[in-house]
C-alpha positions, 0 to 999 in steps of 0.5 A: 499500499502507499505511504500515509502519514504515521509517526509511530510504528511498531517496526521501522525497516531501513532499506528496501533491498533483499534484506529489508523487503523479506523482513517486511514480508515476514513481519506482515504475517503478524496482524495489526502490526504497523510497519514502515519501510523506508527506501532512499531510491524511487523503486524497491529491490536494491542492487539486483534492479540493475543486475543480470541473473541467478537471483532468488534461488534460496529465498524464492525458490526459483531463478530470476533475472535481477530486474525481475527479482526486484519487481517480484519483491516490489509486487509482493510487499505492496500486497501487504499492510507494510507502509511503503516510503520511497525516496525517503532517506533515513538521516539519523537514528536516535536510540531510546533509553531503556524501555523507551521508543527509538526514533529515526529522522527521515528526509523525503520530498515532504521534508523532514519527519521523525518516527517513534518505533518499538523496533528497528531493522538496519538493512541499508546494504553496501557501496563500493569503494570509489576512485578517490577512496582508492587514492588512484592518481591522475586527472579527473576526466569523464569515463570513471565508473563504479559497478553500480554506476555503470549498471544503472547507466546501461541497465536502467537508463539504457545508454552506452557510456563509452567504447572500450573499458578497463575493469579494475578488480577481479571479484565476482562482481568484476565478471558481472561488469564484463557482462554489462559492458558487452550487453552495451556493445563496449569492448573490454581492454582488460581486467586489472588485479593488484594481487597475484591471484584472482579474487574469484574462482578461476573456472569463471574468470578464465573462460570469460577472458578467453570468450570475450578476448581480453587479457587479465593483468595479475599482480598489477596496479593503477599508476595513473589515469590519463586524459583531460576531458575524457579518459584516454589511457591508464597507466599500469605498474607490474609489481614484480619488476616495477615496469610501466605500460599503458592501456588505451581505453575511454572507460575505467570501472572500479569494481569490488572492495565493498563496505557497509552503508552505515555512516548514518549510525556513526554517532549513535550508541550503536556499536560499529565493528572495527573489522567489518565497518557495519554494526556489530550484532549477536546470533539473533542479529541484534545490535549493541542497542536492544531492539535494533536489529541489522541484517544483510549487507550492512553487516558485511559488505557485498554478500549473495542477495538470497543469504541477505534476504534470509537474514532479513527474514531471521531478523523479522522472525526474532522480532515476532518471537519477542513480541509473542513471548515478551522475552528480552532479546539481550546480547549474550555469548562470547565475542568473536574477532577476526585477525588480518588478513581476514577482513571480518567475522559476522555475527560478532557474538555466539551463544554456545548453547545455540551450537546445534542450531547451526549444524549443517546450515551451509546454505543458510545465514550463519557465521562467516568470514571474508579474507582480504585477498586470495590465499593458497594453501592456508589454515583457518584457526580459532583461538581462545586465549592459548587454546586452539578450539578449531582448525581447517585447511583450505587449498584456496580461500577466495578474497572478499568472498563469503567463507562459512564457519562450522561453528558447531565444530568449535571446541566451546568447552575449551573457550574462555568467555572473557578472552573471546575467540580470534579467528586467524589464518596460518 
């Protein structure tokens, strides 16, 4: 249904992507619940709106293209009692004191408005690090994109923004960039990866590069972007011998290196995990503030959309449990931290009494890590003080890719609750 004036909500969902919409669908099963879903874009669906195929398998039990999946989410959520607020950006979250309502400040076409809420679900997703954040030197010509901006221009606006593109990065999303560029009739000048190993599976990257006939420059970084009004070329440097060479192109697409979109809670009591840069949550997806939950890519940067959707559903189910039983959802358990080159572990808190809940849940939301770059012949270990409570050898750990932790295999009887658990790589 369309938005109506209402300043008091039972649940406010911040973000209209897979996690946010799935949370709304689950909450809508509870009658007489006032639910508001806030999305800054004019349409719901999030990143899938401008993507390709392979969406919906785990949460909708069938495969969709990205746009079809986004339209499906939009269609089914509007059949419920959830009030949809599009073009509405949540600027601030003001957690209430114990027992008090929380408040969100929302900017929309109608101006600023605040909403008091019993519960909040943060589901704002993630974003790619820009050229500026990567500190790439050179001029600022036309023709520099991120994956998101490229896909919106090509798939939503149906424009051809250039003739020949160089893709920076080799994560899974980089392969998607190639498909987007070819769809628009744009040639591929190459793919650049600063590490010696690809940040995705070779069985996907290598065949694609052979089929579309573009080189992959591994162990290579960008020295400078050349061009005044428009990109003309990119100067690259091989790390092995420090040799320089240029690749001619009129487009540069920076891909990957995703980070949670969580800046709007920076100055709140909601605890931010220093590794993930998203909210710190426990196994119930509760943040450090009671009755404020988080789900999806705001927790861990880019992850599979359907797992984000299932996380949103899980957060909603935990709210329903709280409403029906009136039992407090307080953070409890042992703290988990990551040690570089592991980027993060999410969730950050675990209650050993829930071990059996996670047994065999490889295809559902659980405990996961990402490593900063691809590692060969490595061993993941979990340590609590001087005790190693779990380890497993991996032939290849793909960089910036979800690795599921078999949390039920940890020797929790040897864990020190005060010292917590550190996930390491050896």
